[in-house]
N, C-alpha and C positions, 0 to 999 in steps of 0.2 A: 876455525871459529865461524859459527853460523848465527849471526844476530837475528833477532825476531822483532818486527815492528807491528804494533797493533793500535787500532783506534777503539777506545772504550765504547761499549754499548750504552744506550740511554739508561740512566739510573732509575727512572720511574717505570721500568719495564716489568710486566707481569712474569711470574716464574715460568708459566707455560711458554711465553714468547722467548724468554731467555733460553729455555731448554731447546726450542726449535732452532734458534740461532746457533747454539753450540753444536747441535746435530748437523746442521748444514755446513758449518765451518769445518767440522771434522771430515765430512764427506768430500768437500772441495779440496781439503789438504791432502787426503789420501785418495787419489783418483782411482787406484786399482779397486778399492772398495766400491766406489760409485759405479765403475764400469761393470763389475761383477753383478751388482744389483740390477743395473739396466739390462744386461744381457739375459739374466735369468727371467726377469719379468717380461722382456720382449719375447723370449721363447715360449713363455706361458700363453701368450695371446696370438702369436704368429700362426697362421694356418698352413704353413709350409711354403709360402711365397717369398719368404725372407724380407717382407715389407708389410706395412700395415696402413690402413686408411684412417679416416677421422674416427670412425666407430672403434677400430682397433686401438687407436691412440687413447680413446676414452677408457677402454678396458685396461690398457696398459697403465694409465694413470691410477685407476682404482686399485690395481694390484700394488703398484710402486709405493703409493702413499702409506699403505698398511705395512709394507716392509721397512720403509724409511722413517715411519712415524712422523710424517708431516701432513698438513691438511690439504684437501683438494685444491683450495684456492691458491696454493703455492705455484700452480702451473697455469693460472690465468685462463685466457680465452684460447681454447685448443684449435678453433678454426683459424684464428690468426697465426697460431704457432705452426700449423701445417704449411701455410703460405710462406712463412719466414724461413723454414728449414727444409722445404721441398726443393732441393737443388736441381733435380732433373725435370721438374715441372710435370711429374707423373700423377700428382695427387696422392702419392704414397710416400711413406718414410721408411728408409732402411734403418738398421740398428745404429749406424754411425750418426745419421741425422737425428735420430731420437736421443742419442746420448748428448749431442750438442744442445738440443732443445732442453733437456733436463738440466744440464749444467748452467745454461743461461738463466732459466727460470728460478733455480735455487738461489743463484746469486742475487737476482732481482728481488726475490721475496725476502731474503735476509736483509736487504737494504730497506724494504718497505717496513719491516718490523723494527727498524732503528738499529740494526746491527751491521752497518756498513763497515765491517771489520776486515782489515787487510793484514793477513799474516804472511810475511814474506821472508824467505831465507836467502841471504846473499852473502857469499864468502867475503871476508875482510882482508884486503891486501893492497899494496901499492902496485902501480904499473911495473916498477922494477922487480918487486917480489913475484909478480906474475910471469916474469921472464921476458919482458918487452923493453925495447929501447926506442924512444920516440925520435923520429927523424925530422918531421916538419908538420905544420898545421895544414890541413887540407881545405878547411872551410869552417864558417861559423853560421849558425842559424838561430832561430828563436828558442830552440830547446837546448842547445849546447854547442860544443866544438868537436869537430872530427879531426883526428890526427893520424898520420901515417907512422906506423911502428914496425919493427922487425923483431923476430924471436932469435934464439941462440943459433938457429940453423940458417938465418938470413932470410927467412920467408917473411913477406910483407903482409901486414894486416891494417885494417882501418879500425881505430878505437874511437867510439863515440863517447864523449865525456859530458855527463849530465850533472849540473850542480845540484847538490842536495838541498840547498837553500830555496830552490824554486820548485821542489816537489813535495806534495802531500803524501800521506801514507797510501791513499787510494791511487795516487799517481805512481808510486813505487810498484804497487800491485799491477797496474796497467803495463808498466815497463817490463815486468817479469812475464806477463802474459804475452806481450809482443815478442820477447826473447824466445819463449817456448814455442810460439806459433811459427816463427821463422826457423827455429832449429828443427822442428818436427816436419815442416813443409819443405825441407831441403830438396830442391831439384835445380836443373840448369837455369831456370828462368825465375827463380825465387831467391832472394838474397840469403846467403848462408852466414850464420852466426855460430860462434864457437864457445864463448865464455861470457859470464856476467859476474862482476865483482865490484867492490867499493873500497874507498878509503875514507878518511875523515871529511873530505870536501866533496867528492864526486862519486857517482855511479859510472861504471865503465861497461860498455857493451862491445865485445870484440867480434869483428866480422871480416869478410873479404873486402879488399880495396877495389874500387871501381874507378877507372881513369878517364872514361869518356863523357863525363857529365851526365845530365839527364835529358829528357826529350825536349826541354825548353831550348836547348842549344844544339839539337841534333842537326838541323839544316845548316846552321851557321858553320859548324865544325866540318860537315861534309863538303860544303862549298870551299872551305879553306884548303881541303885536301883534293879539290877538283874531282870529286866523286860524281860520276854520271848517275843522277837520281832518277833512274828509269822506273817504269811500272813494276818490274820484277824486284828492284831494290826495295821499293816501298812494300811490296807484297811480303817479302821475307821478314821485314821488321814487324809488320802488323800480324803476320802469322805467329811469330814468337809471342807477341802480346796476347793473342787469343789462346794459344796453347798453354801459356802460363796461367791464365785465368781459368781455363778448363781444368787444369791440374788442381788448383785451389778448390774449386767447387767439387771436384771428384773426391776431395778429402773433407767435404762438408765444412768448408771455411770460406767466409766472405772477406773481401778486402775492405770495402765500404769507403775508400778514399782514393780511388784511382784517378790520377791526374798526371800531367807532364813531370812535375818534380819528383813523383814517386815511381817513375820508371827510368832506370839508369842504363847507360851503355858501359859494358864491362871494360873495354879496352879503347885505345886510340885508333883502332883500325876501323874507319868509317866506310871502307869499301865493302866490308861484310860485318856490320854491327851485330853484337850480341846483347840482347836486352835482359834486364832483370828487375823484378818488382821489389820495392823496399817499403818501409814505413807503413805497416799495417794499421789502419785506423779502426779496425773492428772493435777493439776493446773500448774505444770511446764512442764509436758509432752505434753500438748496440745498447748504449746507456742513454736514456732520455735526459736532456739538460733541464734546468729549472724552467726555461721558457717552453718546455714541451717538445722541443725538436731533438731528434737524434743527431749524432755527430755526422760529419761529412763536410764537403765544401760547396757553398752556393755557386751556381753556374755549372756544376757537374752533377749534383744531387738530382735524382730522377723525379718525375712528377708524382709517382705513387708514394715516395718517401716524404715529399713535401705535404701531400694531402693526408696520408694515413699516419705519418710520424713514426714510421718504422721501416727498416730495410728488409728487402727480399732479395734473393740471389740475382734475379734479372736486373736489379739496380746496378750491379757491377758492370753488366753488359752495356747499359746506357752510359755510365761514366766512361767506359773505355771507348765507346763510340764518339763521345764528345772530345776526348783526348785525341783520337785518331784523326778526326776531321780538322781539328785545330792545328795539329802538327803539320798535316799535309798542306793546309792552306796558309800556314804561317800566321794563324789568328790566335795564338796563345794569349791569355790575359796578361796585362802588365803587372810587373812585380812591385813597382814603386807607386808614387802618388798618381792619381788619375782623376779625370773629370768625365762628365757624360759624353764628351766628344772624343775621349781617348779610345783608339781602336784596340781590339783584342778581346777574345772570349765571346763565343757565339751567343751565349746567354748573359753576357756581362756588359757588352757594348751598349751605351746609352742608358745604363741603369745607375741610379743614384743610391739606392738602399738595397739591403738584402731582400726585402720584400719585392722590390722591382725585379731582382734576379729570379726570384721564385716565379713571379708572374710571367716573365719572359720564357723561362724553362717550360712552363705549362702551355703557353700560347704561341710562341714564336717558332716559325719553321727554320730549321738549320739551313745554311746557305749552300744547298746542294747544287744550285745553278752555277756556283763558282768552280765546281769540280771539272777537270778536263774530261775528254772523251774516254772514260774508263768505265764501261757499263757494269762490269762486275763489281768494282769498288763502290759505285753509286748504289747498286742493289744491296750490298753488304751494309753500308752505312745507313741507308734508309731503314733497314730492318733493325739495326742496333739502336737507332735513335727513335724508334716508335714510342710515342707518348703513352699508348695503351699497353700496360705491362702484359696483358693477356695475349697479345699478338707478337710481342717482342720475343726473339729467339733466346734459348738458353745458351750458356757458354759452349756446351757441346754441339748444339745445333749450328752455331756460328762457323765452326770448323768445316761443316758440310757445304758451305756456300760455293758456288761455281768459281768465284774469283780465286779461291785457294786450290781448286781442283787441277789447275794447270801447272802447279809446281812439280819439279822433278821428283821430289820425295813428298808424297801427299801427307797431310796432317795426321798425326798419330798421337796416342796417349803418351804423355811424358812419363818417364820412369823416375822414381825418386833416387837421389844419391845414396840414400841409406834405406835399409829394409824396413826400419821402423818409422819411415816418414809418413806419419798420419797424426793428426791432432785429435783423433778420437779412438775408436775401437778397431784394432787391426785384425786381419784374418787370423794371424797367429794367436791372438788373444781369444778369438772365438773358437779356435780349434784345441784349446787347452783341455786336457782330460777332465779337469775339475769343473769345467762348464758343460761338458757333454754327458755328465752323469756317471763317469767311470773313474775309479781310483781316486775318489774324493777323500778328504780327510774326515775324521770323526766329527770335528767341529762343524764342517760344512753340512754333513749329513744331519747333525743335530739341528742345525739352523733350518734345514728344509722341513724337518718334522715340526718345528715351532711355526714355520710359515704355513704349513698345512692346517695347523690349528686356527690360524688367522683366516683360512679360506684361500690361501695362495695355491696350494696343491702342486708344488714342484715335485717332479719324479725323482726318487732316490735311486741309487745304483741298484741294479737288479740283484746283484750278489752281495749286497751290503749285509753285514752281520747285525741282526736285530739287537742282540744284547749289547754290542758295542755302541750302537746308535742310542739305546736307552741310557747307557751310562754317560755317554757324551752329552746327551740332552740334559740330564740331571745336572752335570757340571756346568753346562752353558747357561741353563736357567738360573742356577745359583749365581753365576757371574753377572747375569743381567740385573739381578736384585742388588748385587753389591756395588757395581760401578756403572750400570746403565749402558749407554750407547757404545762405549769403547769395547765391550765384549762382543757386540754385534759386528763392529769393525774387524775385530780379531777373527771372528768366525768367517766373515766374507773373505778376508785376506789370506786365510790359511791355504 
């Protein structure tokens, strides 16, 4: 059973706006169609460098809007878009970064038109029907309850139980986005999830269980085990944090809410802790709230996000820098009631309001003077906490700092647990014959001919049979007239 939830669009909407909303909704539901469109349009403007600059992005947009039948304004300010999706700070975007950009802007434009529609498919079954037996409750939070469960083989899982009564349709969509992000980003330092389902009362997200708590209690638990917290011990922990962030950015994915509670320790072995990122805030952070601010946590949110009201990849580096120095110095912000005299949080201490925290983030210098005599760590944190985003290092650059160079196994690119671990366009997708111009179906060849009439000029297979193309074109054009966009989807997906 695959229930579908949707939020109705505005009733006073023009037919043109409704058509655009339907087009975007279908594209976002069938991602393979959108990926194919992005790849073909990208190849049309790419000069052979496998990346495009701002001018190339403008050309790409001009091609894509004609193929997708959406207006130019759907993609907003492209200069800002380049900054937000340029994960390696090169001033260029590769095809995966462009795909992320397109997907985000289509969602945002659909919302602007009044069609903030969330179509979500979630299997319906109980925990028992899913094959799990709950053993105990692991913890409670503002969003729900975490329970330890086992399957028929005795393997343990953590099941996050989220009450339906507290979730809107858009919240359900965000939950599904987080599930897909975590599932596709599977690597050793990003939380692994396996299943998402629901019953009459709850949504359930099944993932790996982590037994070591989060970074809020790291030092306390290590002290309890009498762990020597040497420089090399801290270096190994922070290296894992930086490698995990680099992996996310390499997949064109921002976290947008890095802080101590969102980095957990896998096991109770604090002599050699293994860390893992959880709770991606990107789905909320990339959406502007009614007050104009994107999501994120005050006290961690970087200056440029506060000023420009949008996230860029280097913002994650700043958040991680805040987290690292707070954990190292034991200055994590308090979780309960506090006053202006309550210690904790390098940009939270002494603040009474959120605006006070924003001002402190932009003007207050981090307490570097409290760091011990570890020049390499001092250099690293100083760079990560640069208030000027232009001089702050990327996640990849962070791994090249001298402090990490002394480890026995130098930093390296993390490998995904699964071959398809990408939230965007994989190399295997790019290498499909149907994208390279060979062995394409008649429907795709016909689509290319139609696109050439629009001025897109995609190259057909050199050995394509002309009569077959014309016959397919006739059939496809007829289909366009009958049912509109769905035929274009079929042609792309063929």
